[in-house]
C-alpha positions as a Markdown table, in Angstrom:
| # | Residue | x | y | z |
|---|---|---|---|---|
| 1 | Met | 7.9 | 71.1 | -14.0 |
| 2 | Ile | 6.1 | 68.1 | -15.4 |
| 3 | Asn | 9.3 | 67.0 | -17.3 |
| 4 | Lys | 11.3 | 67.1 | -14.1 |
| 5 | Leu | 8.7 | 65.1 | -12.2 |
| 6 | Thr | 8.0 | 62.7 | -14.8 |
| 7 | Ala | 11.9 | 61.7 | -14.6 |
| 8 | Val | 11.4 | 61.1 | -10.8 |
| 9 | Leu | 8.3 | 59.2 | -11.6 |
| 10 | Leu | 10.5 | 56.7 | -13.5 |
| 11 | Phe | 13.0 | 56.0 | -10.7 |
| 12 | Cys | 12.3 | 52.4 | -10.2 |
| 13 | Ser | 15.0 | 49.8 | -10.8 |
| 14 | Asn | 17.2 | 50.6 | -7.5 |
| 15 | Val | 14.1 | 49.7 | -5.3 |
| 16 | Ile | 14.7 | 46.0 | -6.5 |
| 17 | Phe | 18.3 | 45.8 | -5.8 |
| 18 | Ala | 19.1 | 48.2 | -3.1 |
| 19 | Gly | 18.6 | 49.0 | 0.7 |
| 20 | Gly | 15.2 | 49.7 | 2.1 |
| 21 | Phe | 14.0 | 46.6 | 4.0 |
| 22 | Gln | 16.3 | 44.3 | 1.9 |
| 23 | Val | 17.0 | 41.7 | 4.7 |
| 24 | Asn | 19.1 | 38.5 | 4.6 |
| 25 | Leu | 16.7 | 35.4 | 5.2 |
| 26 | Gln | 18.3 | 32.6 | 3.5 |
| 27 | Gly | 18.2 | 30.2 | 6.7 |
| 28 | Gln | 16.3 | 29.9 | 9.7 |
| 29 | Lys | 19.0 | 28.8 | 12.1 |
| 30 | Gln | 21.4 | 31.5 | 10.7 |
| 31 | Ala | 18.8 | 34.2 | 10.9 |
| 32 | Ala | 18.5 | 33.4 | 14.5 |
| 33 | Met | 22.2 | 33.8 | 14.9 |
| 34 | Gly | 22.6 | 37.2 | 13.4 |
| 35 | His | 22.8 | 35.7 | 10.0 |
| 36 | Ala | 26.5 | 34.7 | 10.9 |
| 37 | Ala | 27.2 | 31.4 | 9.2 |
| 38 | Thr | 30.1 | 31.8 | 6.8 |
| 39 | Gly | 32.4 | 29.8 | 9.3 |
| 40 | Leu | 29.7 | 27.4 | 10.4 |
| 41 | Leu | 28.2 | 24.0 | 9.2 |
| 42 | Thr | 24.7 | 24.1 | 10.0 |
| 43 | Asp | 22.5 | 22.2 | 7.4 |
| 44 | Ala | 21.7 | 22.3 | 3.6 |
| 45 | Ser | 21.3 | 26.1 | 3.6 |
| 46 | Ser | 25.1 | 26.3 | 3.6 |
| 47 | Ile | 24.4 | 26.0 | -0.2 |
| 48 | Phe | 24.0 | 29.7 | 0.2 |
| 49 | Phe | 26.1 | 30.7 | 3.1 |
| 50 | Asn | 29.4 | 28.8 | 2.0 |
| 51 | Pro | 29.2 | 26.0 | -0.5 |
| 52 | Gly | 32.4 | 24.6 | 0.6 |
| 53 | Ala | 30.7 | 23.3 | 3.9 |
| 54 | Val | 28.0 | 21.3 | 2.1 |
| 55 | Cys | 30.4 | 18.3 | 1.8 |
| 56 | Phe | 30.7 | 17.9 | 5.5 |
| 57 | Leu | 27.1 | 17.2 | 6.1 |
| 58 | Asp | 26.4 | 13.7 | 7.8 |
| 59 | Ser | 23.2 | 12.8 | 6.3 |
| 60 | Val | 22.9 | 11.3 | 2.9 |
| 61 | Tyr | 20.0 | 13.5 | 2.0 |
| 62 | Gln | 18.7 | 16.6 | 3.4 |
| 63 | Leu | 15.6 | 18.9 | 2.3 |
| 64 | Gln | 14.9 | 22.1 | 4.1 |
| 65 | Met | 11.9 | 24.4 | 3.2 |
| 66 | Gly | 11.3 | 27.8 | 5.0 |
| 67 | Ser | 9.7 | 31.2 | 4.8 |
| 68 | Ser | 9.8 | 34.4 | 6.6 |
| 69 | Phe | 7.2 | 37.2 | 7.1 |
| 70 | Ile | 8.5 | 40.7 | 6.9 |
| 71 | Ile | 6.3 | 43.2 | 8.7 |
| 72 | Pro | 7.9 | 46.6 | 7.9 |
| 73 | Asn | 6.9 | 50.1 | 9.1 |
| 74 | Val | 8.3 | 53.4 | 7.9 |
| 75 | Gln | 7.4 | 56.9 | 9.2 |
| 76 | Tyr | 7.9 | 60.1 | 7.4 |
| 77 | Leu | 8.1 | 63.5 | 9.0 |
| 78 | Glu | 8.2 | 66.7 | 7.0 |
| 79 | Leu | 11.2 | 68.9 | 7.9 |
| 80 | Ala | 10.8 | 71.9 | 10.1 |
| 81 | Pro | 8.9 | 74.3 | 9.9 |
| 82 | Gly | 6.5 | 71.6 | 8.5 |
| 83 | Asn | 4.7 | 69.2 | 10.8 |
| 84 | Tyr | 3.3 | 66.7 | 8.1 |
| 85 | Thr | 3.6 | 63.1 | 8.8 |
| 86 | Ala | 2.7 | 59.7 | 7.1 |
| 87 | Arg | 3.2 | 56.2 | 7.4 |
| 88 | Thr | 3.6 | 53.2 | 5.1 |
| 89 | Glu | 0.5 | 51.0 | 4.7 |
| 90 | Leu | 0.7 | 47.5 | 6.3 |
| 91 | Asn | 2.1 | 44.9 | 3.8 |
| 92 | Ile | 3.8 | 41.7 | 4.7 |
| 93 | Gly | 6.6 | 40.3 | 2.5 |
| 94 | Thr | 7.0 | 36.5 | 2.3 |
| 95 | Pro | 10.5 | 35.7 | 1.1 |
| 96 | Phe | 11.2 | 31.9 | 1.2 |
| 97 | Ser | 14.0 | 29.4 | 0.6 |
| 98 | Val | 14.2 | 25.6 | -0.6 |
| 99 | Tyr | 17.5 | 23.7 | -0.3 |
| 100 | Ala | 18.2 | 20.1 | -1.0 |
| 101 | Ala | 21.7 | 18.3 | -0.8 |
| 102 | Ala | 22.7 | 14.8 | -1.2 |
| 103 | Lys | 26.0 | 12.6 | -1.6 |
| 104 | Thr | 26.7 | 11.7 | -5.1 |
| 105 | Asn | 27.7 | 8.3 | -6.4 |
| 106 | Leu | 31.4 | 9.6 | -6.7 |
| 107 | Gly | 32.0 | 8.8 | -3.2 |
| 108 | Asn | 31.5 | 10.2 | 0.4 |
| 109 | Lys | 33.8 | 13.4 | -0.5 |
| 110 | Trp | 31.2 | 14.7 | -3.2 |
| 111 | Tyr | 27.9 | 16.3 | -2.4 |
| 112 | Tyr | 25.4 | 18.1 | -4.8 |
| 113 | Gly | 22.5 | 20.2 | -4.2 |
| 114 | Ile | 20.3 | 23.1 | -5.2 |
| 115 | Gly | 19.1 | 26.2 | -3.4 |
| 116 | Ile | 16.1 | 28.3 | -4.4 |
| 117 | Tyr | 15.9 | 31.5 | -2.4 |
| 118 | Thr | 14.6 | 35.2 | -2.4 |
| 119 | Pro | 17.3 | 37.5 | -1.3 |
| 120 | Phe | 15.4 | 40.5 | -2.6 |
| 121 | Gly | 11.5 | 40.9 | -2.3 |
| 122 | Ser | 9.1 | 43.2 | -0.4 |
| 123 | Arg | 6.3 | 45.6 | -0.8 |
| 124 | Val | 6.0 | 49.2 | 0.1 |
| 125 | Gln | 2.8 | 51.3 | -0.1 |
| 126 | Trp | 2.0 | 54.8 | 0.9 |
| 127 | Ala | -1.3 | 56.4 | 0.8 |
| 128 | Asp | -2.1 | 57.6 | -2.8 |
| 129 | Asp | -2.5 | 61.1 | -1.6 |
| 130 | Trp | 0.5 | 61.5 | 0.5 |
| 131 | Lys | 2.9 | 64.3 | 0.3 |
| 132 | Gly | 5.5 | 62.3 | -1.8 |
| 133 | Gln | 3.0 | 60.6 | -4.1 |
| 134 | Phe | 4.8 | 61.9 | -7.1 |
| 135 | Leu | 7.7 | 59.9 | -6.0 |
| 136 | Ile | 6.1 | 56.8 | -4.9 |
| 137 | Arg | 2.7 | 55.4 | -4.0 |
| 138 | Glu | 3.3 | 51.6 | -4.1 |
| 139 | Ile | 6.0 | 49.2 | -5.2 |
| 140 | Asn | 5.9 | 45.4 | -5.3 |
| 141 | Leu | 8.9 | 43.5 | -6.1 |
| 142 | Lys | 10.2 | 39.7 | -6.1 |
| 143 | Thr | 13.4 | 38.1 | -7.1 |
| 144 | Ile | 14.2 | 34.4 | -7.1 |
| 145 | Phe | 17.7 | 33.1 | -7.2 |
| 146 | Ile | 18.2 | 29.4 | -8.3 |
| 147 | Gln | 21.6 | 27.9 | -7.5 |
| 148 | Pro | 22.7 | 24.3 | -8.4 |
| 149 | Thr | 25.9 | 23.5 | -6.3 |
| 150 | Phe | 28.7 | 21.1 | -6.3 |
| 151 | Ser | 30.9 | 20.5 | -3.0 |
| 152 | Tyr | 34.1 | 18.6 | -2.7 |
| 153 | Gln | 35.8 | 17.5 | 0.5 |
| 154 | Val | 39.5 | 17.9 | -0.3 |
| 155 | Asn | 40.5 | 16.3 | 3.0 |
| 156 | Glu | 39.0 | 15.9 | 6.6 |
| 157 | Lys | 39.7 | 19.5 | 7.3 |
| 158 | Ile | 39.0 | 21.4 | 3.8 |
| 159 | Gly | 36.0 | 21.5 | 1.5 |
| 160 | Phe | 35.4 | 23.7 | -1.6 |
| 161 | Gly | 32.1 | 24.3 | -3.3 |
| 162 | Ile | 30.7 | 26.3 | -6.2 |
| 163 | Gly | 27.4 | 27.0 | -7.8 |
| 164 | Pro | 26.2 | 28.9 | -10.7 |
| 165 | Leu | 22.9 | 30.9 | -10.2 |
| 166 | Ala | 20.3 | 32.4 | -12.2 |
| 167 | Ala | 18.2 | 35.3 | -11.0 |
| 168 | Val | 14.7 | 35.8 | -12.1 |
| 169 | Gly | 12.0 | 38.3 | -10.9 |
| 170 | Gly | 9.6 | 41.0 | -11.6 |
| 171 | Phe | 8.3 | 44.3 | -10.1 |
| 172 | Ser | 5.4 | 46.8 | -10.5 |
| 173 | Leu | 5.6 | 50.4 | -9.5 |
| 174 | Arg | 2.8 | 53.1 | -9.0 |
| 175 | Lys | 3.5 | 57.0 | -8.8 |
| 176 | Gly | 1.3 | 59.8 | -9.1 |
| 177 | Ile | 1.9 | 62.4 | -11.9 |
| 178 | Pro | 1.3 | 66.2 | -11.3 |
| 179 | Val | -1.3 | 66.7 | -13.7 |
| 180 | Gln | -5.2 | 66.9 | -12.9 |
| 181 | Asp | -8.3 | 65.8 | -14.8 |
| 182 | Thr | -11.5 | 67.8 | -14.7 |
| 183 | Ala | -12.5 | 66.0 | -11.5 |
| 184 | Gly | -9.2 | 67.1 | -9.8 |
| 185 | Asn | -7.8 | 63.7 | -9.7 |
| 186 | Tyr | -3.9 | 63.4 | -10.2 |
| 187 | Gly | -2.5 | 61.3 | -13.1 |
| 188 | Glu | -0.8 | 58.0 | -12.5 |
| 189 | Gly | 2.1 | 56.1 | -13.9 |
| 190 | Ile | 2.6 | 52.4 | -13.6 |
| 191 | Leu | 5.9 | 50.5 | -14.6 |
| 192 | Ala | 6.1 | 46.6 | -14.6 |
| 193 | Gly | 8.7 | 44.2 | -15.9 |
| 194 | Lys | 10.5 | 40.9 | -15.6 |
| 195 | Ala | 14.2 | 40.8 | -14.7 |
| 196 | Asn | 16.9 | 38.2 | -15.2 |
| 197 | Gly | 20.7 | 37.7 | -14.7 |
| 198 | Phe | 23.3 | 35.2 | -14.0 |
| 199 | Gly | 26.4 | 34.9 | -11.4 |
| 200 | Phe | 27.9 | 32.3 | -9.2 |
| 201 | Asn | 28.6 | 31.5 | -5.4 |
| 202 | Ala | 31.8 | 29.9 | -4.3 |
| 203 | Gly | 33.2 | 29.2 | -0.9 |
| 204 | Ile | 36.0 | 27.3 | 1.2 |
| 205 | Tyr | 35.4 | 25.8 | 4.4 |
| 206 | Phe | 38.4 | 25.0 | 6.8 |
| 207 | Arg | 38.0 | 23.0 | 10.0 |
| 208 | Pro | 41.5 | 22.8 | 11.7 |
| 209 | Thr | 40.2 | 21.2 | 14.7 |
| 210 | Glu | 36.7 | 19.5 | 15.8 |
| 211 | Asn | 35.8 | 22.7 | 17.7 |
| 212 | Phe | 37.0 | 25.6 | 15.4 |
| 213 | Ser | 36.1 | 26.4 | 11.9 |
| 214 | Leu | 36.7 | 29.1 | 9.4 |
| 215 | Gly | 35.0 | 30.1 | 5.9 |
| 216 | Ile | 35.2 | 32.5 | 3.2 |
| 217 | Asp | 32.5 | 32.9 | 0.4 |
| 218 | Tyr | 32.2 | 34.8 | -2.6 |
| 219 | Arg | 29.0 | 35.8 | -4.2 |
| 220 | Ser | 29.7 | 37.5 | -7.6 |
| 221 | Ala | 28.1 | 40.6 | -8.9 |
| 222 | Val | 25.0 | 39.9 | -11.0 |
| 223 | Lys | 24.0 | 42.1 | -13.9 |
| 224 | Val | 20.2 | 42.1 | -14.0 |
| 225 | Lys | 18.4 | 43.2 | -17.1 |
| 226 | Val | 14.9 | 44.3 | -17.6 |
| 227 | Lys | 13.8 | 44.2 | -21.2 |
| 228 | Asn | 10.6 | 45.2 | -22.8 |
| 229 | Gly | 9.0 | 46.5 | -19.4 |
| 230 | Asp | 5.7 | 48.1 | -19.8 |
| 231 | Ala | 5.2 | 51.8 | -19.0 |
| 232 | Asn | 1.5 | 53.0 | -18.8 |
| 233 | Phe | 0.3 | 56.3 | -17.9 |
| 234 | Thr | -3.1 | 57.8 | -16.8 |
| 235 | Val | -3.3 | 61.5 | -17.8 |
| 236 | Pro | -5.8 | 63.8 | -19.2 |
| 237 | Glu | -6.7 | 63.4 | -22.9 |
| 238 | Ser | -4.8 | 66.6 | -23.9 |
| 239 | Leu | -1.5 | 65.1 | -22.6 |
| 240 | Lys | -1.7 | 61.6 | -23.8 |
| 241 | Glu | 0.5 | 62.4 | -26.7 |
| 242 | Phe | 3.3 | 63.3 | -24.3 |
| 243 | Phe | 2.8 | 60.2 | -22.1 |
| 244 | Pro | 2.4 | 57.2 | -24.7 |
| 245 | Gln | 2.0 | 53.7 | -23.6 |
| 246 | Thr | 5.3 | 52.2 | -24.2 |
| 247 | Ser | 8.1 | 50.0 | -23.2 |
| 248 | Phe | 11.4 | 50.5 | -21.4 |
| 249 | Thr | 14.9 | 48.6 | -20.8 |
| 250 | Thr | 17.2 | 49.0 | -17.9 |
| 251 | Ala | 20.2 | 47.1 | -16.2 |
| 252 | Ile | 22.0 | 47.3 | -13.0 |
| 253 | Lys | 24.8 | 45.2 | -11.4 |
| 254 | Leu | 23.8 | 43.8 | -8.1 |
| 255 | Pro | 26.9 | 44.2 | -5.7 |
| 256 | Gln | 29.4 | 41.4 | -5.2 |
| 257 | Val | 29.5 | 40.2 | -1.6 |
| 258 | Ile | 32.7 | 38.7 | 0.1 |
| 259 | Ser | 32.0 | 37.0 | 3.6 |
| 260 | Ala | 34.6 | 35.8 | 6.1 |
| 261 | Gly | 33.5 | 34.0 | 9.2 |
| 262 | Ala | 34.6 | 31.8 | 12.3 |
| 263 | Gly | 32.7 | 29.3 | 14.4 |
| 264 | Tyr | 33.8 | 27.9 | 17.7 |
| 265 | Lys | 32.3 | 25.2 | 19.8 |
| 266 | Cys | 32.9 | 25.6 | 23.4 |
| 267 | Gly | 32.0 | 22.3 | 25.2 |
| 268 | Ala | 29.1 | 20.1 | 24.4 |
| 269 | Lys | 26.4 | 22.7 | 24.2 |
| 270 | Trp | 27.6 | 26.2 | 23.2 |
| 271 | Thr | 28.6 | 27.3 | 19.7 |
| 272 | Phe | 29.7 | 31.0 | 18.7 |
| 273 | Ser | 30.0 | 32.6 | 15.2 |
| 274 | Leu | 31.4 | 35.6 | 13.9 |
| 275 | Asp | 31.0 | 37.1 | 10.1 |
| 276 | Leu | 32.3 | 40.1 | 8.5 |
| 277 | Asn | 30.5 | 40.9 | 4.9 |
| 278 | Phe | 31.9 | 43.3 | 2.3 |
| 279 | Val | 29.1 | 44.4 | 0.0 |
| 280 | Gly | 30.4 | 46.1 | -3.2 |
| 281 | Trp | 27.5 | 48.7 | -3.5 |
| 282 | Gln | 29.7 | 51.0 | -5.7 |
| 283 | Ser | 28.8 | 49.0 | -8.6 |
| 284 | Tyr | 25.4 | 51.0 | -8.3 |
| 285 | Asp | 26.4 | 54.5 | -9.3 |
| 286 | Thr | 23.8 | 55.6 | -11.9 |
| 287 | Leu | 20.3 | 54.7 | -12.9 |
| 288 | Arg | 19.6 | 54.2 | -16.6 |
| 289 | Ile | 16.4 | 53.8 | -18.3 |
| 290 | Asp | 15.8 | 53.9 | -22.0 |
| 291 | Phe | 12.2 | 54.2 | -23.4 |
| 292 | Lys | 11.2 | 52.7 | -26.7 |
| 293 | Asp | 9.2 | 55.9 | -27.4 |
| 294 | Thr | 10.2 | 59.3 | -26.0 |
| 295 | Thr | 8.7 | 62.8 | -26.2 |
| 296 | Ala | 9.3 | 66.2 | -25.1 |
| 297 | Lys | 8.1 | 65.3 | -21.5 |
| 298 | Leu | 9.1 | 61.6 | -21.6 |
| 299 | Gln | 13.0 | 61.3 | -21.7 |
| 300 | Asn | 15.4 | 58.5 | -21.2 |
| 301 | Ile | 16.6 | 58.7 | -17.6 |
| 302 | Arg | 20.3 | 59.0 | -16.4 |
| 303 | Ser | 20.3 | 59.7 | -12.7 |
| 304 | Ala | 23.2 | 59.6 | -10.1 |
| 305 | Arg | 22.9 | 57.1 | -7.2 |
| 306 | Asn | 26.5 | 57.0 | -5.9 |
| 307 | Tyr | 26.2 | 54.2 | -3.6 |
| 308 | Gln | 29.1 | 53.4 | -1.4 |
| 309 | Asn | 30.7 | 50.0 | -0.4 |
| 310 | Thr | 29.8 | 48.8 | 3.2 |
| 311 | Phe | 30.9 | 46.3 | 5.7 |
| 312 | Met | 28.4 | 44.4 | 7.8 |
| 313 | Tyr | 29.2 | 43.0 | 11.2 |
| 314 | Arg | 27.4 | 39.7 | 12.4 |
| 315 | Ala | 27.5 | 37.6 | 15.6 |
| 316 | Gly | 25.5 | 34.8 | 16.9 |
| 317 | Ala | 25.4 | 32.0 | 19.5 |
| 318 | Gln | 23.8 | 28.5 | 19.8 |
| 319 | Tyr | 22.8 | 26.6 | 23.0 |
| 320 | Ile | 21.8 | 22.9 | 23.1 |
| 321 | Val | 19.2 | 22.6 | 25.8 |
| 322 | Asn | 18.7 | 19.1 | 25.3 |
| 323 | Glu | 18.5 | 16.4 | 22.5 |
| 324 | Asn | 15.2 | 17.9 | 21.4 |
| 325 | Val | 15.7 | 21.5 | 21.8 |
| 326 | Thr | 18.3 | 24.0 | 20.7 |
| 327 | Ile | 18.0 | 27.8 | 21.1 |
| 328 | Arg | 19.8 | 30.7 | 19.1 |
| 329 | Phe | 20.4 | 34.4 | 19.5 |
| 330 | Gly | 22.6 | 37.1 | 17.7 |
| 331 | Ala | 22.9 | 40.7 | 16.4 |
| 332 | Tyr | 24.2 | 42.5 | 13.5 |
| 333 | Phe | 24.9 | 46.0 | 12.3 |
| 334 | Asp | 24.2 | 46.9 | 8.6 |
| 335 | Pro | 25.4 | 50.4 | 7.6 |
| 336 | Ser | 23.5 | 52.2 | 4.8 |
| 337 | Pro | 25.2 | 52.6 | 1.4 |
| 338 | Val | 23.1 | 55.7 | 0.5 |
| 339 | Asp | 25.2 | 58.8 | 0.8 |
| 340 | Ala | 23.7 | 62.2 | 2.2 |
| 341 | Gly | 21.7 | 63.9 | -0.7 |
| 342 | Tyr | 20.6 | 60.7 | -2.3 |
| 343 | Leu | 17.9 | 59.5 | 0.1 |
| 344 | Thr | 14.4 | 58.8 | -1.3 |
| 345 | Pro | 11.1 | 57.6 | 0.1 |
| 346 | Glu | 11.4 | 54.4 | -2.3 |
| 347 | Thr | 14.5 | 53.4 | -0.2 |
| 348 | Pro | 14.5 | 55.3 | 3.0 |
| 349 | Asp | 17.7 | 53.6 | 3.9 |
| 350 | Ala | 19.7 | 54.3 | 7.2 |
| 351 | Asn | 22.1 | 52.4 | 9.4 |
| 352 | Arg | 20.3 | 49.5 | 10.9 |
| 353 | Ile | 20.7 | 47.2 | 13.9 |
| 354 | Gly | 19.2 | 43.6 | 13.8 |
| 355 | Ile | 18.4 | 41.7 | 17.0 |
| 356 | Thr | 17.6 | 38.0 | 16.5 |
| 357 | Thr | 16.5 | 34.8 | 18.3 |
| 358 | Gly | 15.2 | 31.4 | 17.6 |
| 359 | Ala | 15.0 | 27.9 | 18.4 |
| 360 | Ser | 15.0 | 24.2 | 16.8 |
| 361 | Phe | 12.6 | 21.4 | 17.9 |
| 362 | Tyr | 12.7 | 17.9 | 16.7 |
| 363 | Ile | 9.3 | 16.7 | 15.7 |
| 364 | Ser | 10.7 | 13.2 | 15.1 |
| 365 | Glu | 14.0 | 11.5 | 14.6 |
| 366 | Lys | 14.3 | 12.9 | 11.1 |
| 367 | Val | 12.3 | 15.9 | 11.1 |
| 368 | Lys | 12.9 | 19.3 | 12.6 |
| 369 | Leu | 11.2 | 22.7 | 13.0 |
| 370 | Asp | 13.5 | 25.6 | 12.9 |
| 371 | Cys | 12.1 | 29.0 | 14.1 |
| 372 | Ser | 13.5 | 32.5 | 14.1 |
| 373 | Phe | 12.6 | 36.1 | 15.0 |
| 374 | Leu | 14.3 | 39.3 | 13.8 |
| 375 | Tyr | 13.8 | 42.8 | 14.9 |
| 376 | Ile | 15.2 | 45.4 | 12.7 |
| 377 | Glu | 15.7 | 49.1 | 13.9 |
| 378 | Gly | 16.6 | 51.7 | 11.5 |
| 379 | Met | 18.2 | 54.8 | 12.9 |
| 380 | Lys | 16.4 | 58.1 | 12.4 |
| 381 | Arg | 17.7 | 59.8 | 9.3 |
| 382 | Ser | 16.9 | 63.3 | 7.8 |
| 383 | Asp | 18.0 | 64.4 | 4.3 |
| 384 | Val | 17.1 | 66.4 | 1.3 |
| 385 | Asn | 17.5 | 64.7 | -2.1 |
| 386 | Leu | 19.7 | 66.6 | -4.4 |
| 387 | Glu | 17.7 | 65.8 | -7.6 |
| 388 | Thr | 14.3 | 66.0 | -6.5 |
| 389 | Gln | 14.6 | 68.5 | -3.6 |
| 390 | Phe | 12.3 | 66.3 | -1.6 |
| 391 | Gly | 13.2 | 66.1 | 2.0 |
| 392 | Gly | 12.2 | 64.7 | 5.3 |
| 393 | Thr | 13.0 | 62.6 | 8.4 |
| 394 | Tyr | 12.5 | 58.8 | 8.1 |
| 395 | Lys | 12.4 | 56.3 | 10.9 |
| 396 | Ser | 11.8 | 52.6 | 10.2 |
| 397 | Arg | 11.5 | 49.3 | 11.8 |
| 398 | Ala | 10.6 | 45.8 | 10.8 |
| 399 | Phe | 9.6 | 42.6 | 12.7 |
| 400 | Val | 10.4 | 39.3 | 10.8 |
| 401 | Pro | 9.2 | 35.8 | 12.2 |
| 402 | Gly | 10.3 | 32.8 | 10.2 |
| 403 | Phe | 9.9 | 29.1 | 10.0 |
| 404 | Ala | 11.5 | 26.2 | 8.2 |
| 405 | Leu | 11.0 | 22.4 | 8.1 |
| 406 | Glu | 14.1 | 20.0 | 7.8 |
| 407 | Ile | 14.0 | 16.7 | 6.8 |
| 408 | Glu | 17.2 | 14.1 | 7.0 |
| 409 | Leu | 17.6 | 10.8 | 5.5 |
């Protein structure tokens, strides 16, 4: 029993790179428009959405800094005939983004820039004594992508951009161990590590007319590695030889993402956008963890995940109220990559609908404040995990306000 649940205890890395409350918040204007921006030129955050559009910016220099505040809530209900319920503790995630773009000395056709953003990052915490404590008590994770970018305007209608990216981050995880000390307290395992990986982002932007634009963007898969992570265990003295303080390594491939989008300006005030995103989640089929020291009760992990590829559908609109105020709104549908039989309380993933809104306000001629608000509703989902036999019904939602400051020169 201990051996089996210890294997469950060490399930960690997929939380960093998979579903749960992973949300796309790489630009506040785009977040307010359902994150549909592959075929639109908006601002320096096109470094993320489509590097090919950056070279069409009007300003010589542009700086944008923003952050969002993820306020998630997940409810668990035991399957019938049970009636046990639990909720996650209140914790607020704070993903951020910084973009800077400028014309080069090579002429008006060349732009360069850099983007620093956090596409994965959140904190999930259940009560230490909840029914699933041997699966998860708390996880805290953060990843940062750094992407220098070059964008070239081939002609008045076509732009191309590419940027190598480096991914760095870290995480910590707490889970209970089903052994008790003389006071009746359950044991605990804590895993912590730092991860890194490399990839690239490339895009093409096509503007056949002043009112219509198209874009395609490819963000490569990124193989992220954790080396020499720390594995620490609190167990009764009689079991310490089976749970040594040791290190571990693991690696996982973040999925490739292919996005295609279109934008259309209708008159002087309205702009509409549509995006279709392909996410190659099949790259995550198995969780692998190797420990430096193993025992009869602490074994290397090989656990099936069998994630499936998904398509995300996004739409947004923008309306210019006057020269100082612009409002936006949008929506998206995000299907879960997690098959039946593989749902866990670490990532209680389900099909999700996002409803978005936001606005921009000019503080001065060169300074703008962008605001967004995202509401995410996860559909109710019941499942029993094939490996752990832990089942339940999950219902999730999240509120995500965000702000950014934009400076043009």
